[in-house]
C-alpha positions, 0 to 999 in steps of 0.5 A, spaced: 367 657 882 365 659 875 359 653 876 357 657 882 357 664 880 355 663 873 349 658 874 342 660 871 335 657 872 333 650 870 340 647 870 342 652 864 348 657 865 348 664 864 354 669 864 352 674 870 353 682 870 349 684 865 346 691 866 338 690 865 336 697 866 341 701 861 338 706 856 345 708 853 347 701 850 345 698 844 346 691 847 348 690 854 355 688 855 357 681 858 364 683 860 364 676 864 364 672 858 371 676 856 367 677 849 365 684 852 360 687 847 358 681 843 351 681 842 347 677 846 339 678 848 337 685 848 333 685 854 337 681 860 333 676 864 335 671 869 332 665 865 337 667 859 342 662 857 349 662 853 352 657 849 359 659 850 359 658 857 356 651 857 362 649 852 367 653 857 364 649 863 364 642 859 372 644 857 374 645 864 370 639 867 374 635 862 380 638 863 380 637 871 378 630 869 384 629 865 388 632 870 385 627 875 387 621 871 394 624 870 396 625 878 392 618 880 386 622 883 379 620 881 375 626 880 368 623 878 364 629 879 368 633 874 368 627 869 360 626 870 359 634 869 364 633 863 359 628 860 353 631 862 355 638 859 358 635 852 352 630 851 350 633 844 343 631 844 342 635 850 346 641 847 342 641 841 335 641 845 338 647 849 341 651 843 340 648 836 336 653 832 336 648 826 341 652 822 346 654 828 347 654 835 345 660 839 344 663 846 337 664 848 333 670 852 329 676 851 331 679 845 328 684 840 330 684 833 330 691 832 333 696 836 337 702 835 341 708 838 338 715 837 341 722 838 339 726 844 341 733 847 342 736 854 344 743 852 351 743 849 352 735 851 350 730 845 349 723 847 345 717 844 340 712 847 337 706 845 330 705 842 326 699 841 322 698 835 320 691 836 317 688 842 322 683 845 320 676 845 323 669 848 327 666 843 334 664 840 338 670 839 339 670 831 346 674 831 351 670 827 358 670 830 363 667 834 358 664 839 355 660 834 361 656 833 363 654 840 361 647 840 365 646 834 371 650 836 372 647 843 371 640 840 364 638 844 361 636 837 362 628 836 365 627 829 359 624 826 354 630 829 350 632 823 350 639 827 358 639 825 356 638 818 352 644 818 357 648 821 363 646 816 358 647 810 356 654 812 363 656 815 366 659 808 360 663 807 364 670 805 357 674 806 358 671 814 364 670 818 369 668 813 374 673 810 381 673 806 384 674 813 381 670 818 374 669 821 370 675 823 367 676 830 360 678 827 358 676 820 358 681 815 351 681 813 349 681 821 345 687 824 350 688 829 356 688 824 361 694 826 355 697 830 357 702 836 354 700 842 354 707 845 355 714 842 362 713 844 363 705 845 366 703 838 365 696 836 370 691 839 367 684 838 363 686 832 367 684 826 374 685 827 378 678 827 381 676 833 387 671 833 385 667 839 378 665 836 381 663 830 386 659 833 381 655 836 377 654 830 384 652 826 385 647 832 378 644 832 379 643 824 385 640 825 382 635 830 376 633 826 380 632 820 384 627 823 377 624 826 374 618 821 367 621 819 363 624 814 366 631 815 373 629 815 375 631 808 371 638 809 374 639 815 381 638 812 380 643 806 377 648 811 383 647 815 388 648 810 385 655 807 383 658 814 390 656 817 394 659 811 389 666 811 391 667 818 398 666 818 399 670 811 395 676 814 399 677 821 405 676 817 404 681 812 401 686 817 408 685 821 412 686 815 408 692 813 408 695 821 413 692 825 407 690 830 403 684 832 396 687 833 390 686 838 385 685 832 385 685 825 380 689 820 375 684 817 375 687 810 382 690 809 386 685 814 390 691 817 392 691 824 388 695 829 387 697 836 392 695 841 400 694 839 404 691 840 400 686 842 404 679 843 398 676 848 393 671 844 395 674 838 402 670 839 398 664 838 399 665 830 406 661 832 403 655 834 398 655 828 405 656 824 408 650 828 401 646 828 402 645 835 395 645 838 
């Protein structure tokens, strides 16, 4: 169903449902991705494509192929799809910038919100200060990590080495409490999407994505290759940071939280929240 509803042009997959006529959003939301206001190309078009969707499709096809092996049914189509979408060379041709994986689309690197008034009513509208062009979307955040966190990259992939070497950059995603959803030095960090739409996937720490990152580090630290040692040290440090912060906040407030502040570690948004934030128990037990 995802393949048929979210497929894009030229075999490149894109999330559907983005509003290409909005004048009120800083960056049109991508609700179908589950990452809501995570910044994508500023001007949605049919020829944009998204790296996280490609990785989810690869994982889904791989899972269905494995399920077929378990029940004794040959799901050759899913196996072939998994191999195609997991091909590191093709993945890099479409999404690798030379420094990180990224979406591709019609994007302006200078947009903002300005105040407008209608009588007593105050709102904000988007202003585009630099013409958009077709390019890799240079937002630093969770999306860049998907080929790594879903174990698409081969253990000896040079791209994996670049990702791991930059992961602990404290001016980007790394914090004392876990990985932030958008880098602290990124233009979208903690930016409102409309006059009233507070940042959601634009800075806060989410346990579900941190779980995937920790799980991936656990995978790569056990795989022989040039990045094994680095993956191991990052695994120990990130796992400890997430566990300690969730426990500390539970002790302080009595709650598990939907997300955690990137700068203070404090729980925020919905609580009690024992949905995906309860993945911390699997992190504690090293059950991946």
